[in-house]
Structures are given as structure tokens and as C-alpha cells.
VOTOR-813464 format. One line per 2 residues: number of its first residue (from 1); their letters; for each residue y, x, z of N, C-alpha, C, CB. Coordinates in steps of 0.02 Angstrom, whole numbers. Glycine has a CB too. Layout:
VOTOR-813464
NUM = A = Y,X,Z,Y,X,Z,Y,X,Z,Y,X,Z | ...
end
This chain:
VOTOR-813464
1 = XX = -1627,-2477,1637,-1595,-2502,1576,-1545,-2457,1549,-1563,-2567,1587 | -1506,-2428,1590,-1454,-2375,1566,-1486,-2317,1537,-1409,-2350,1622
3 = XX = -1544,-2296,1566,-1581,-2233,1543,-1608,-2255,1471,-1646,-2210,1597 | -1631,-2314,1457,-1658,-2336,1397,-1602,-2337,1343,-1691,-2404,1407
5 = XX = -1545,-2363,1366,-1487,-2368,1317,-1466,-2295,1296,-1422,-2409,1352 | -1463,-2251,1343,-1446,-2182,1335,-1496,-2147,1283,-1447,-2147,1405
7 = XX = -1559,-2160,1296,-1611,-2131,1248,-1602,-2161,1174,-1686,-2148,1277 | -1582,-2226,1173,-1572,-2257,1106,-1517,-2225,1074,-1560,-2331,1109
9 = XX = -1461,-2212,1109,-1403,-2183,1080,-1413,-2108,1057,-1347,-2188,1130 | -1457,-2074,1094,-1468,-2001,1078,-1511,-2004,1014,-1505,-1957,1140
11 = XX = -1562,-2044,1010,-1603,-2045,950,-1568,-2066,893,-1658,-2086,957 | -1522,-2119,900,-1480,-2147,845,-1431,-2089,818,-1437,-2212,873
13 = XX = -1406,-2046,862,-1364,-1996,846,-1403,-1937,810,-1330,-1974,906 | -1461,-1927,833,-1505,-1876,798,-1524,-1894,729,-1568,-1864,837
15 = XX = -1533,-1958,714,-1549,-1984,648,-1490,-1971,605,-1567,-2059,648 | -1432,-1971,623,-1372,-1958,579,-1351,-1887,583,-1311,-2002,597
17 = XX = -1388,-1845,610,-1370,-1771,608,-1421,-1738,562,-1371,-1736,683 | -1396,-1679,545,-1446,-1641,497,-1415,-1573,482,-1460,-1681,424
19 = XX = -1451,-1535,441,-1427,-1469,420,-1448,-1452,351,-1451,-1417,467 | -1415,-1406,318,-1437,-1378,258,-1422,-1308,254,-1409,-1412,204
21 = XX = -1453,-1273,211,-1446,-1201,202,-1420,-1183,135,-1511,-1167,212 | -1368,-1135,139,-1348,-1105,74,-1352,-1026,85,-1271,-1131,51
23 = XX = -1348,-995,28,-1347,-924,27,-1277,-900,4,-1403,-897,-18 | -1262,-836,30,-1202,-810,12,-1201,-734,5,-1154,-833,59
25 = XX = -1140,-702,1,-1137,-632,-1,-1083,-609,43,-1129,-607,-70 | -1091,-553,78,-1041,-520,116,-993,-490,69,-1071,-469,162
27 = XX = -926,-505,81,-871,-470,43,-819,-449,83,-843,-512,-9 | -776,-404,61,-722,-379,99,-662,-422,85,-709,-305,85
29 = XX = -624,-442,139,-565,-476,134,-503,-432,119,-557,-512,194 | -515,-369,110,-464,-324,94,-488,-265,54,-432,-302,155
31 = XX = -495,-278,-14,-516,-238,-61,-454,-213,-102,-567,-274,-101 | -447,-147,-115,-387,-120,-152,-411,-87,-215,-347,-68,-109
33 = XX = -375,-100,-268,-382,-69,-337,-328,-12,-334,-368,-125,-402 | -347,51,-335,-299,104,-330,-291,138,-395,-319,151,-278
35 = XX = -226,147,-417,-209,181,-477,-150,226,-465,-196,132,-533 | -121,242,-520,-59,289,-509,1,248,-540,-66,367,-549
37 = XX = 62,265,-514,121,236,-538,154,267,-599,167,234,-485 | 133,329,-610,158,368,-664,102,407,-701,211,415,-639
39 = XX = 118,422,-762,71,458,-813,69,527,-787,97,456,-894 | 8,557,-792,-3,624,-777,-78,642,-781,26,640,-710
41 = XX = -88,713,-778,-159,733,-775,-183,745,-706,-170,794,-815 | -247,724,-696,-275,729,-630,-282,799,-610,-339,695,-626
43 = XX = -254,820,-556,-254,891,-531,-310,905,-485,-190,907,-496 | -310,864,-434,-360,872,-378,-386,802,-353,-327,912,-316
45 = XX = -450,796,-338,-483,734,-310,-511,759,-241,-545,704,-362 | -493,718,-190,-516,741,-128,-569,697,-93,-460,749,-85
47 = XX = -588,641,-126,-635,596,-100,-682,575,-157,-601,536,-67 | -748,559,-134,-797,536,-183,-824,467,-160,-856,589,-192
49 = XX = -866,439,-203,-895,372,-187,-931,377,-118,-947,348,-245 | -925,332,-80,-955,329,-12,-917,362,47,-1020,361,-15
51 = XX = -865,405,25,-826,433,79,-784,389,116,-788,481,57 | -773,395,185,-728,351,218,-659,385,215,-752,337,293
53 = XX = -609,343,213,-540,374,213,-497,335,264,-506,373,138 | -443,375,286,-403,341,332,-332,327,296,-396,384,399
55 = XX = -298,280,325,-235,263,289,-186,322,288,-200,203,324 | -154,333,232,-111,391,212,-149,449,192,-67,410,266
57 = XX = -220,452,190,-250,511,166,-235,516,91,-324,511,181 | -226,577,66,-217,584,-9,-283,586,-42,-177,648,-27
59 = XX = -287,534,-88,-355,521,-123,-360,571,-186,-361,441,-149 | -306,575,-225,-300,619,-275,-228,639,-292,-333,592,-330
61 = XX = -225,693,-328,-158,715,-353,-153,720,-423,-141,779,-325 | -89,713,-447,-72,723,-526,-34,784,-534,-27,662,-558
63 = XX = -33,811,-591,17,860,-612,51,835,-673,-15,929,-626 | 112,847,-677,152,823,-733,212,867,-749,176,755,-719
65 = XX = 208,894,-809,263,945,-829,330,905,-832,247,981,-905 | 326,838,-845,387,802,-852,424,803,-780,370,728,-878
67 = XX = 390,793,-727,417,791,-658,438,866,-640,361,759,-605 | 400,912,-665,426,984,-652,492,995,-681,379,1038,-680
69 = XX = 500,974,-743,565,986,-775,620,950,-744,564,968,-846 | 605,886,-726,654,849,-685,674,880,-615,626,782,-674
71 = XX = 622,900,-586,638,933,-519,684,1000,-526,566,952,-481 | 662,1039,-579,702,1102,-593,771,1084,-609,672,1144,-651
73 = XX = 785,1032,-653,849,1014,-673,892,990,-614,844,962,-724 | 860,950,-568,894,924,-510,914,981,-462,850,872,-475
75 = XX = 867,1024,-452,880,1085,-407,936,1125,-438,816,1131,-399 | 934,1139,-501,985,1182,-534,1053,1149,-528,967,1193,-609
77 = XX = 1059,1083,-541,1125,1045,-541,1149,1044,-470,1118,968,-569 | 1107,1041,-414,1136,1045,-350,1158,1117,-333,1088,1018,-299
79 = XX = 1120,1158,-358,1137,1235,-343,1208,1251,-376,1075,1287,-378 | 1216,1230,-437,1283,1241,-470,1337,1205,-437,1282,1219,-542
81 = XX = 1328,1146,-414,1379,1106,-383,1397,1136,-312,1354,1032,-377 | 1352,1164,-284,1363,1200,-218,1405,1267,-232,1290,1217,-183
83 = XX = 1391,1302,-288,1425,1358,-303,1496,1345,-320,1393,1392,-355 | 1514,1288,-352,1581,1267,-368,1618,1252,-305,1580,1207,-413
85 = XX = 1584,1213,-254,1616,1198,-189,1632,1267,-156,1568,1151,-141 | 1587,1312,-158,1610,1375,-118,1662,1411,-156,1551,1426,-104
87 = XX = 1669,1406,-222,1722,1439,-253,1794,1403,-236,1707,1440,-331 | 1788,1340,-232,1849,1303,-217,1869,1318,-149,1842,1228,-227
89 = XX = 1821,1319,-97,1841,1331,-28,1864,1406,-17,1780,1312,19 | 1834,1448,-58,1864,1517,-53,1932,1524,-79,1823,1566,-89
91 = XX = 1944,1487,-134,2014,1485,-161,2064,1452,-117,2015,1450,-227 | 2041,1402,-81,2084,1364,-29,2097,1413,29,2045,1295,1
93 = XX = 2042,1448,51,2058,1495,110,2106,1550,83,1988,1530,142 | 2105,1573,22,2153,1620,0,2223,1598,-1,2136,1641,-64
95 = XX = 2231,1536,-23,2300,1501,-22,2331,1500,47,2295,1428,-47 | 2284,1476,94,2307,1466,163,2322,1537,191,2251,1427,208
97 = XX = 2283,1588,177,2309,1655,205,2367,1676,176,2263,1709,196 | 2381,1664,113,2446,1681,78,2504,1648,112,2446,1659,2
99 = XX = 2494,1585,129,2553,1550,160,2565,1579,225,2544,1474,168 | 2508,1591,268,2520,1620,333,2557,1688,330,2454,1629,367
101 = XX = 2539,1732,275,2572,1795,268,2645,1785,251,2539,1836,216 | 2664,1743,207,2738,1733,194,2772,1709,252,2750,1684,139
103 = XX = 2741,1668,291,2772,1639,352,2788,1697,403,2723,1584,384 | 2736,1740,411,2747,1797,457,2794,1841,434,2689,1834,470
105 = XX = 2797,1855,365,2846,1903,337,2917,1872,332,2823,1927,265 | 2931,1814,360,2996,1789,360,3023,1760,293,3038,1842,381
107 = XX = 2978,1742,249,2994,1721,183,2994,1652,181,2950,1746,133 | 2996,1611,233,2994,1541,236,3047,1509,194,3000,1519,305
109 = XX = 3107,1541,187,3161,1510,153,3154,1511,75,3225,1545,174 | 3108,1552,54,3092,1558,-17,3046,1499,-38,3057,1628,-33
111 = XX = 3082,1437,-41,3047,1377,-50,3013,1372,-115,3091,1321,-41 | 3034,1413,-162,3006,1406,-233,2933,1432,-233,3050,1447,-287
113 = XX = 2926,1489,-193,2860,1518,-185,2815,1475,-142,2865,1586,-155 | 2841,1445,-93,2800,1392,-52,2781,1335,-94,2840,1364,10
115 = XX = 2826,1306,-131,2817,1253,-175,2759,1264,-223,2879,1242,-210 | 2760,1326,-251,2709,1347,-292,2640,1344,-261,2723,1412,-314
117 = XX = 2637,1373,-202,2576,1379,-164,2554,1305,-145,2587,1425,-99 | 2598,1262,-125,2582,1192,-106,2550,1159,-168,2650,1151,-82
119 = XX = 2578,1165,-224,2558,1131,-289,2489,1161,-304,2612,1144,-352 | 2478,1224,-294,2416,1256,-312,2357,1231,-257,2428,1339,-312
121 = XX = 2384,1224,-198,2342,1199,-150,2313,1127,-155,2375,1205,-93 | 2366,1085,-185,2349,1013,-201,2295,1015,-258,2418,969,-226
123 = XX = 2303,1058,-311,2255,1060,-365,2189,1082,-340,2278,1105,-420 | 2187,1136,-303,2122,1162,-277,2088,1108,-233,2133,1229,-235
125 = XX = 2129,1073,-191,2100,1021,-148,2068,966,-183,2150,993,-105 | 2102,949,-240,2071,894,-287,2006,920,-322,2125,873,-345
127 = XX = 2006,987,-340,1948,1011,-372,1895,1013,-321,1959,1079,-404 | 1911,1032,-253,1860,1036,-209,1829,967,-191,1884,1069,-151
129 = XX = 1868,920,-189,1844,850,-179,1794,826,-234,1906,802,-178 | 1817,842,-297,1772,830,-352,1704,866,-350,1807,848,-412
131 = XX = 1712,929,-331,1648,966,-324,1604,945,-266,1662,1039,-316 | 1635,920,-212,1592,894,-158,1561,827,-181,1633,884,-92
133 = XX = 1598,791,-222,1564,726,-246,1504,746,-292,1618,676,-289 | 1513,799,-328,1456,819,-373,1394,840,-329,1480,880,-423
135 = XX = 1409,873,-271,1360,890,-230,1318,836,-198,1387,928,-184 | 1359,787,-181,1325,730,-156,1284,697,-208,1371,683,-129
137 = XX = 1313,685,-265,1272,656,-323,1208,695,-335,1314,655,-388 | 1218,759,-342,1158,803,-352,1108,801,-297,1180,873,-360
139 = XX = 1127,795,-235,1082,791,-174,1043,729,-187,1122,788,-103 | 1076,667,-203,1041,601,-211,990,607,-264,1090,543,-228
141 = XX = 1007,644,-318,964,656,-373,900,691,-355,1000,694,-423 | 911,744,-309,856,782,-284,810,741,-241,881,840,-244
143 = XX = 838,699,-199,798,654,-158,763,601,-204,844,618,-105 | 789,577,-254,757,532,-299,694,563,-329,804,511,-352
145 = XX = 706,623,-355,652,666,-389,596,679,-336,682,738,-417 | 619,695,-277,567,709,-226,526,650,-204,599,737,-167
147 = XX = 560,592,-205,525,528,-193,477,510,-249,575,472,-185 | 499,521,-312,453,509,-374,394,558,-363,492,524,-450
149 = XX = 406,620,-348,360,668,-340,305,656,-293,390,721,-323 | 328,620,-240,276,597,-190,222,550,-219,309,561,-132
151 = XX = 242,514,-270,198,469,-307,139,510,-345,242,426,-358 | 151,569,-354,99,610,-387,39,622,-342,127,678,-409
153 = XX = 51,613,-271,2,612,-224,-17,542,-205,22,650,-168 | -70,519,-233,-92,448,-222,-130,443,-156,-138,422,-281
155 = XX = -100,403,-107,-128,395,-40,-166,332,-28,-75,397,9 | -208,333,20,-243,268,34,-196,225,72,-310,278,74
157 = XX = -200,156,47,-156,109,83,-181,79,151,-142,53,38 | -242,94,161,-275,74,233,-338,113,233,-291,-11,243
159 = XX = -370,99,298,-435,133,310,-488,97,264,-456,130,391 | -543,132,250,-593,103,203,-644,149,181,-561,78,146
161 = XX = -678,125,134,-735,171,108,-723,164,30,-818,145,133 | -731,221,-5,-721,223,-79,-790,192,-103,-706,303,-110
163 = XX = -790,139,-146,-849,114,-177,-853,122,-255,-854,44,-159 | -796,141,-282,-791,154,-352,-745,204,-372,-776,98,-386
165 = XX = -759,249,-417,-718,306,-441,-725,308,-513,-738,374,-410 | -663,310,-544,-661,303,-619,-634,365,-654,-617,242,-638
167 = XX = -613,416,-612,-580,473,-640,-611,536,-625,-512,476,-619 | -594,591,-661,-615,658,-652,-557,705,-658,-667,676,-701
169 = XX = -563,765,-628,-509,817,-632,-498,831,-710,-531,886,-590 | -436,830,-726,-415,843,-799,-409,781,-842,-466,889,-834
171 = XX = -426,725,-808,-417,659,-850,-341,636,-854,-461,597,-816 | -317,610,-904,-249,588,-912,-251,519,-886,-221,592,-986
173 = XX = -207,500,-836,-204,436,-808,-141,408,-821,-218,435,-738 | -137,340,-833,-80,308,-846,-69,245,-799,-81,290,-917
175 = XX = -7,217,-796,3,167,-745,-31,105,-763,76,155,-733 | -67,78,-714,-108,18,-723,-180,35,-735,-81,-23,-781
177 = XX = -197,100,-746,-269,121,-750,-300,124,-685,-277,187,-782 | -360,94,-676,-400,94,-617,-425,167,-601,-459,46,-626
179 = XX = -414,193,-547,-440,257,-528,-497,252,-469,-380,300,-505 | -478,213,-417,-532,205,-367,-529,133,-339,-524,259,-308
181 = XX = -582,114,-308,-585,49,-271,-600,60,-198,-639,2,-301 | -554,41,-156,-563,51,-84,-579,-20,-52,-496,86,-52
183 = XX = -631,-10,-13,-650,-75,27,-640,-64,102,-729,-97,15 | -608,-111,135,-602,-117,205,-664,-144,236,-544,-158,222
185 = XX = -698,-99,279,-760,-125,311,-749,-162,374,-808,-70,324 | -690,-166,401,-679,-200,458,-659,-269,456,-637,-168,492
187 = XX = -643,-295,391,-625,-360,385,-667,-393,332,-555,-364,372 | -727,-413,351,-777,-441,305,-782,-518,314,-845,-407,318
189 = XX = -798,-554,262,-812,-620,257,-874,-634,222,-760,-653,228 | -901,-695,218,-956,-718,177,-931,-770,127,-1011,-747,221
191 = XX = -949,-761,67,-934,-808,16,-1002,-837,-8,-893,-775,-43 | -1000,-905,-3,-1061,-948,-24,-1040,-1002,-70,-1096,-980,36
193 = XX = -1089,-1032,-104,-1079,-1087,-145,-1109,-1150,-118,-1105,-1072,-210 | -1074,-1206,-113,-1102,-1268,-93,-1104,-1317,-142,-1070,-1294,-39
195 = XX = -1158,-1351,-147,-1165,-1405,-204,-1111,-1461,-192,-1244,-1441,-205 | -1096,-1489,-252,-1045,-1541,-248,-1071,-1604,-200,-1028,-1566,-325
197 = XX = -1135,-1612,-204,-1164,-1668,-157,-1158,-1654,-88,-1237,-1680,-169 | -1154,-1590,-68,-1151,-1572,4,-1074,-1557,23,-1199,-1507,19
199 = XX = -1029,-1569,-18,-961,-1550,-2,-934,-1588,57,-917,-1561,-60 | -953,-1654,66,-929,-1693,118,-953,-1672,185,-945,-1760,107
201 = XX = -1002,-1621,183,-1040,-1604,248,-1004,-1538,276,-1127,-1590,233 | -956,-1516,243,-926,-1451,267,-849,-1462,272,-944,-1389,215
203 = XX = -824,-1423,318,-749,-1432,330,-720,-1365,359,-734,-1494,382 | -662,-1352,360,-635,-1294,382,-640,-1292,460,-567,-1288,355
205 = XX = -646,-1233,490,-656,-1221,561,-726,-1245,584,-601,-1255,602 | -773,-1265,546,-841,-1286,565,-882,-1223,581,-876,-1328,508
207 = XX = -916,-1231,633,-962,-1168,655,-1023,-1173,617,-982,-1165,735 | -1050,-1112,598,-1110,-1110,558,-1150,-1052,588,-1094,-1100,480
209 = XX = -1215,-1056,574,-1263,-1001,593,-1277,-953,533,-1332,-1032,617 | -1266,-893,543,-1274,-839,493,-1330,-798,505,-1216,-797,488
211 = XX = -1364,-774,451,-1424,-726,459,-1418,-677,400,-1498,-764,458 | -1421,-612,421,-1425,-559,371,-1495,-533,371,-1373,-502,384
213 = XX = -1535,-557,325,-1607,-540,323,-1623,-468,326,-1638,-566,263 | -1590,-428,285,-1603,-355,281,-1597,-327,349,-1555,-319,232
215 = XX = -1557,-346,389,-1544,-314,451,-1579,-359,513,-1462,-306,459 | -1608,-412,494,-1640,-455,541,-1591,-472,598,-1705,-422,567
217 = XX = -1534,-488,577,-1472,-496,620,-1447,-567,613,-1415,-445,599 | -1434,-604,669,-1406,-669,672,-1340,-671,707,-1452,-714,703
219 = XX = -1297,-714,691,-1232,-717,722,-1204,-788,700,-1183,-654,698 | -1146,-801,733,-1111,-860,724,-1050,-852,686,-1098,-888,784
221 = XX = -1029,-898,642,-968,-890,601,-929,-957,598,-986,-867,528 | -870,-956,560,-830,-1013,558,-812,-1021,480,-765,-1005,607
223 = XX = -811,-1080,455,-791,-1093,387,-713,-1084,384,-814,-1165,365 | -691,-1032,346,-626,-1016,337,-583,-1068,295,-626,-951,308
225 = XX = -620,-1081,235,-588,-1117,186,-646,-1145,139,-534,-1071,148 | -626,-1206,108,-665,-1231,52,-619,-1225,-11,-689,-1307,65
227 = XX = -642,-1176,-58,-602,-1167,-116,-602,-1228,-164,-627,-1106,-152 | -542,-1260,-175,-543,-1319,-219,-544,-1306,-291,-487,-1359,-206
229 = XX = -595,-1272,-308,-602,-1255,-382,-680,-1247,-390,-559,-1183,-405 | -707,-1300,-430,-778,-1305,-445,-799,-1262,-501,-797,-1373,-459
231 = XX = -865,-1243,-492,-899,-1209,-551,-923,-1269,-597,-966,-1160,-526 | -896,-1279,-656,-915,-1337,-695,-979,-1332,-725,-868,-1349,-746
233 = XX = -1017,-1276,-722,-1081,-1275,-751,-1134,-1291,-694,-1095,-1205,-784 | -1124,-1264,-630,-1174,-1279,-582,-1148,-1331,-538,-1194,-1219,-542
235 = XX = -1084,-1354,-540,-1057,-1407,-496,-1060,-1382,-421,-1099,-1476,-505 | -1038,-1325,-412,-1035,-1301,-341,-967,-1279,-321,-1083,-1244,-330
237 = XX = -950,-1281,-259,-886,-1256,-233,-898,-1196,-184,-846,-1316,-197 | -853,-1150,-193,-855,-1090,-149,-824,-1102,-77,-818,-1031,-184
239 = XX = -856,-1073,-32,-830,-1077,38,-822,-1006,61,-878,-1117,87 | -777,-992,106,-772,-927,139,-779,-934,212,-709,-893,124
241 = XX = -823,-891,240,-845,-894,311,-824,-829,347,-923,-903,315 | -783,-841,402,-766,-787,442,-816,-774,494,-703,-798,471
243 = XX = -826,-709,512,-869,-693,570,-840,-625,599,-948,-687,548 | -869,-612,663,-853,-558,699,-906,-502,678,-851,-575,774
245 = XX = -886,-444,651,-934,-392,631,-961,-359,698,-898,-337,581 | -1015,-378,717,-1047,-356,784,-1104,-309,764,-1075,-419,830
247 = XX = -1115,-287,701,-1164,-237,684,-1132,-188,638,-1226,-268,654 | -1142,-126,650,-1105,-79,612,-1135,-69,538,-1106,-12,650
249 = XX = -1199,-94,527,-1226,-83,461,-1215,-146,415,-1302,-67,467 | -1170,-191,431,-1152,-244,384,-1102,-222,337,-1129,-304,418
251 = XX = -1118,-226,273,-1078,-197,218,-1068,-249,166,-1110,-136,187 | -1017,-245,126,-1007,-289,67,-1062,-287,20,-946,-272,31
253 = XX = -1077,-348,-5,-1135,-352,-57,-1201,-375,-24,-1148,-280,-92 | -1202,-378,42,-1263,-398,75,-1281,-472,66,-1257,-383,148
255 = XX = -1345,-487,61,-1368,-556,53,-1368,-587,127,-1443,-558,18 | -1337,-652,128,-1335,-687,187,-1365,-760,178,-1263,-689,211
257 = XX = -1390,-788,233,-1417,-855,235,-1368,-889,286,-1498,-857,257 | -1341,-953,269,-1303,-989,308,-1328,-1056,319,-1242,-990,284
259 = XX = -1336,-1076,387,-1360,-1141,407,-1304,-1183,427,-1410,-1136,463 | -1293,-1235,398,-1230,-1280,410,-1254,-1346,444,-1190,-1299,339
261 = XX = -1239,-1357,505,-1259,-1418,537,-1204,-1472,525,-1272,-1406,615 | -1223,-1535,515,-1175,-1587,502,-1201,-1647,534,-1164,-1598,428
263 = XX = -1154,-1696,539,-1170,-1761,567,-1143,-1817,520,-1141,-1768,639 | -1179,-1864,495,-1156,-1910,450,-1102,-1958,484,-1215,-1948,424
265 = X = -1053,-1970,448,-1001,-2017,477,-1028,-2091,478,-933,-2014,435
end
């Protein structure tokens, strides 16, 4: 009797279970649009479409006469400030030597001469402090220009592969202009569309079966999210599916089939 009851329960559960298939596309969860922060002409390009890059690799360089002028001005200002500091230090050393000479010569009582030297020393000391402030300011300016100049070398923000290139050597590039598209191949997901009528059959963290027909490869995945924004024309909702990349030939853009198991409530 118990065995019969168990069989009835299993058959009843099977009647309320089912599956449906949707199709999707492999996408990268980390795609970067790379451009430049400043305007300039493309000087060198180090990578082409299909090349793999590592984080901090220089993808391309810009040349800009504007930054060359700024750098030269900053370097010149720092050099001039340092010359003024050296001049004041030399003058202060000369005053101190004169004081020591008068002291050794026994002219310490000639207070007028000492007072003149003290007054001159105070003036030179004030000029030295002002010149040192100029050096500090000029040094900061040089650092700022150097930081900005670093932006003329556009580097990869992460590991990936170049999938789109929009520039050539000699092109004028401006801020906001797309130069390269970099795709991370290690963080992939699948995006699929689910009909509104099947929406109640999917939920986050639900396990699904995935097949990449072109590779004849099957694997398991997990529904990451159901995007709460419908396509008003097709009445479908997008879902994102996470999976572990266990085949090195899985790339963004590949076609995928997803079998979703469900059980009626």
C-alpha cells in the first residue's frame, strides 16, 4: 500500500513538472569602451583587433603640442625658481661669512655694521623663503603636467581582447570619442529572452542546462537575474545566466540553447 501511494505521488509530481527551451547569446559581463581624456593626434597604436592585452598595457599614444608647451613652461618655471633659491642661499652664505670675519677681527662692538648685516640677512632670508615657496609651487605644477601627460598613453583597464578598433595613426581624437572596445573573456554570461507567458517559470538562482551547439559543449548554469523591463513588441523579458567557463573556445556572440526545468505550483 505504501509503495502504491509513493508511486502515485511520484506520478503526480511528474505531471506538474516540465521544461522549456529558450535561446540566448554569450555576452561579456565586463566590456570596456576605451577613449582618450584629452584631445590629440594618434601617435602610435600597439594593438589590433583580435589581440589579447594585459591590464596596464599601453594600447595607443597621443601627441599634443599643447602638452609639450605646458611641460616646457612648467620645467622652465621650476628651473628659474631653483636658480633664485641658489642665488639667495649664496647671498646668505656671504653675509654669514662677513659676520664671522668681523667677529674674528674684533669688530664686534661696531654695532652699526652688525645691525646692517642683520637687517640684510633678514631681507635675504625672507627672499629665500619666498623663492622656496616658488620652487614648491613649480614642483607641484610639474607633477600635475606629468600626470596629465600620462593620460596621453591610453592603457588597458583590465585583461581582455580587442574586438573593435576605431582609430588609425594620425587621426585626431577628442574626449568621448570611441577608440577601442575591450572585452573580458574570463567573465562571461548568457543573455536570453523569456516569453511573458513563461515568466512565472523562472526565478533567480534557478539551475539550467546550457548547450553551445557550435562547440558541442554542454554545461550547467544559474539564472543570475530577470531584467524587469519587457520588450513591448515581442512581450519578452531578458534573463542573465551565470556559468563557469570550462571551455577555452567560448567567446562573446556565440549562440546558446538553454533548457529550463520548472515545476508548477
